[in-house]
N, C-alpha and C positions, 0 to 999 in steps of 0.2 A: 540549772542553767541561765540564770540566770548569773550566780557567781561564777562561771566558766566565761559568760561573756566581755563583763570587767574585768577579767582574771588576763585574757585577751586581748585587748583593749591595754590596759595598764601596763603590757608586755612590749605590746605593740610601742606605746609611747613613750617604756625607755628607752627599748631601741634608737628609738630618731635621736633620741635628747644625746643618749649614749653609748657609742657600741663602743666602745676601748675604755678603760682607766686613760690619768692623765699623763701616764707615762709612754704614753702610746701601747702598753701592753694589754691582752684580752682580759676581761670580767673575769673570774675564776667561775660564777655561777652559767656561765653562756657556752652549750652547743657540748656537757659533759658527758662522755663518755655512752654510748647505750643508748642516746636521745632518739627517741624512734621517731620526732616531731622535725629531728632537723633543714628539711627540708620548708616544712611549716614557717619555719624562723627565713629562710631566705623569701617567701612569701608575703608575709610579715614587713620586711622592707623593700616591695614594691615590683623584685620580681617577677615574672610570668610563667609558668607551666604553659611550652612552646612543642613541647617533643609530640603533638600528635601531627602536625604541620610536616614534620623529617621524618614519614614513616613509623613504618614500627622499630621500639625500638625497643632491649632486653628491661624488665621490670625493675632491675635495678638501676638502671640510669635514667636520668632526668636530663632534659633542656631546659634553660630558662632562657626572656633576655628580660635584660636590665632597665626600670622603670628612664624614661624618659630625660629624666636629668638624675645625675651621679656626680657627686664634688662641687655639685653647684655647675656642670656644666652639662649641655647641652650630651646626650650619649644615646649610641647604638654598640650594643656589648652585648653577651652571652654569655653563658657560662656551663658545663656539663657538669652533674652530679652524679659518684658513681660510690656506691654500697660497696668497699674493695674485702667485705665479705663474697660475695660472691663475682666481682668482677675482673679482670684480667688485666694489669698496668703491662706496656709494653713501648722498651725504644724501637726505631724504628733507624733503615737508614747505619752504612759504615764511615768509615776514614774518611771518605774521598768517596765522588757520584755523585750529579742529581740527578732531583727525582721532584716531578709537582706530584703536591698530596694526593691529587684523584691516584698518584699510578701504585701509594702506597698506599692508599685505598683498595685498588682492585690488586692489589698485589699479597691484602694479607686482609683484607675485609673486616677491619676493625671498624667497630661503631663508630666511634668519634679518634678522628683525628687530627690535630695540631701541631701546627710545624715546631721545631724544635732546637737547638742550639745556633750557636754565630758558626758564620762558615766563610773563604776565602777561593777564590777561584777554582771554586770545586770539593776544597779540603774541608772537613771542622776544623774547629779551633775551640771547640769544648768539651769536652769528654765525651764517651763514650762508652757504656758497663753495661753486660750482657751474663748471664748464665754464675755470677761473679768473675766476670775473666775484666779488665780492662783493652776494649778494642781498640777507643783511641783516648789520649789525655788531653784535657784541656791545657791551651795552649799556655807557652812555659817561659814568654820570654815577648815582651811587647816597649816599644818605645813611642815615644814623638818623630823623632830626629832620625832613630838607629843610628844613635851614636854614643847617647845614654841608656847603658837597657837595665829596664825591670824585667821582675820575673814577680809573677801576681801569683795571687791562689786565690784559684774563677771557684765559683757558688756550683755546684749540684747538687742536685735534689734525688729523693726518691727510694724507692725498699732496700734494707740496711740487711744482711744475714742473719738477724733476729728474728726479721722480718717484720720492723715497724722501719717507718717512714720520715722523713726527714733531711734538713739543708746541712749540708754542713760545705767547708771550701777547703781545694783536694790545691798537691801538687806532687807531678810525677817527677824521681830523679834519676840524670843521665844513665844511670844503675836499674830506672825503671822500676824501680817499687815510689807507687804511690798513697801519698799520705794523707789523712786529714787531720783540721783543724778547726777549734771550737771555735775561735775568729781570725776572720782573717790578718798578712799581715798587711801591717802598717804605712802601706808608697802610699803616693802623691808627686801625683809627676812636677817634675822641677825641686825638688829636692832630691838632696844622696841618695841613692840607691840602695834599701835595703842589705842583705845577705839572702844568697838564693835558698830556697827553703828547704830542710830537712829533716829529721828524724828530732828534733832536738828546737825547731825554729820554723813556724812561732809553734810558743809552751802549746804541752799541749795535745802536739802532735801523737796518735794513731796508726795503723797500718790499717789502707781502706778498707773496710767491709763491705762495701757495694754489694750487690746482690744483681739490683738490672734499675742502670739512674743515668740520669740527664746531666750536661756540663750544661749552664747560661749563663747568667747573673742579670744585676746585683742579685744577693740574696732577700728578701726583700721581709718573712720574717722567719725566729726563732723560739721558739719553744714557748710561741704564747707575745714575743715583742719584736715589736718594727725595726726591721735592721738598714735595706735599705743598704748596702758598704758599696755602693760603685765608685765611687771616690778609691778606696783601698786594694778592689778592683780590677782596677785602671783602666775603666770601662765609658768610650764616650762613647754612648748611646741615643747621646743629646738627654739623662734625665729630667732635666728637669725643662723640659718642654712639650706640650703635649704632642703626642706620637698616638700610630696606632699599635697597641701592645697584646704580649701572648705572656700568659702567668699559668702556672702548676701551684695547686698544695691540696695539705692533709688534712683535716680537722679532726678534734677530738676523739667524733664519735669515727672517723675511717671513713670517710664519707674522702671523694677524691674528685674534686675542681679543677676545671680548664676551665681558666678565661680568656679572653680575643673580646677587643676593642676595635671597632671602624676606626678611620679620623684623617687625616690632612684633607676633610673637607670634601668628603664623593660625596657623601650627602651633604649638604651646603648645613653649613655650621659645627658642623659635628670635628674635631679638632682631635680627639684622642684626650690620653691624660698623660702624665706626668709615673716617674715609677710609683712614687709618692703617694702620688692618688692610688695606683695599682693596689699598693700598699695597704693605702687604708680602707681600699674592698674587702682585700681579702680576705683580712681582721673583719670585717664587719661580718661577712658571713661566713664566720668560724669556724677559719685555717687558724694554727697553730704553726705550723711550718708552710711558704712560702717562696714561691722563685721567678721571679722573671724570665723570660725567654728573648727567642728573639725579638725583633718590631718591626717597626717599618712595613716594608713593602711584602717583608718577610711573613707580617700575622695574617693566618689563614684555619679558620678550624669548619670539618668539614663533618657532618651529618649522615650517616650512611650518603655519603656518597658528596651531600647539597651543600655547599657553602653555606657560613650565614652571614658573618661581614661582608660588605663588600674590600675584597683586600682595594691599595693603593698602588699597585702594580695592574690592574686593572683587568685581573683572574690569578688566579694564586702563582705563586713566585715558585718557581725549580730553587730546593734547597736543599740542602745536605743528610740533615737530619727532622725526625719527625718523633714524637709520645703521643700510643695508642689506648682507647677502652675498647673493651667488645668484650 
């Protein structure tokens, strides 16, 4: 017992000192596949299991509240953690049409519902893929002045046709063919637009093979390494300021994590996080792949229909897409 206690205290101390390696990647020992104590690692980081405060949850889904401080900032944040050998991941919504998260919950009975991708005037600007079919592509053209046009490859996360979960960057051509890329096109506002993405640009293009995927961005983590590619994805989402944020990720132990944090001082002193902060938090939780979702007033997560954070719009905003777990 003494040896076990010493080991756990040593593990806790080591995690607190170094959750990632110097290059921003996850240490190889952390959360190896099949680790049945993965949620113990979350508790060791100061997250508290609050599942019992939200009614009855399936045994394979747990809800955790963050410690009072994350990344050196006052925090109100929650994560839903689901064992994907038993849970079902869903992408909710269509290419257009508003719904409150509470409507998505009532319509689908998902235990966990989190806001999804970006939208404008009731139209999705982010990829929606269900049953292997792209229902809506990510926004294919963007501009700051609508004189100079750019063609961004935007992030997507979810279940691939081979049964694994991953992040990727996608683009859908005018002939309605969607490609995946191992890295985004190196766009940057204020520079000369790059070529329109296709089967040969950016390099490494493959036919999109999503089964159930949601678009958003930026990609935060890929293959255990922090990416945070908001510049290349041409996402003007105040990535370096503190904001309410939502994110989604998967661990090497096949646990899916839904993350949401409060911000904009809805609770005094709680400003939120940058996308870089969220990437670091998701990596510390064991995510090998993770992506940012729409944030700000859209950030909201329901557990059995009950809000976790206080949304910055004072109630759950009407959104176009959401993701669910049950």
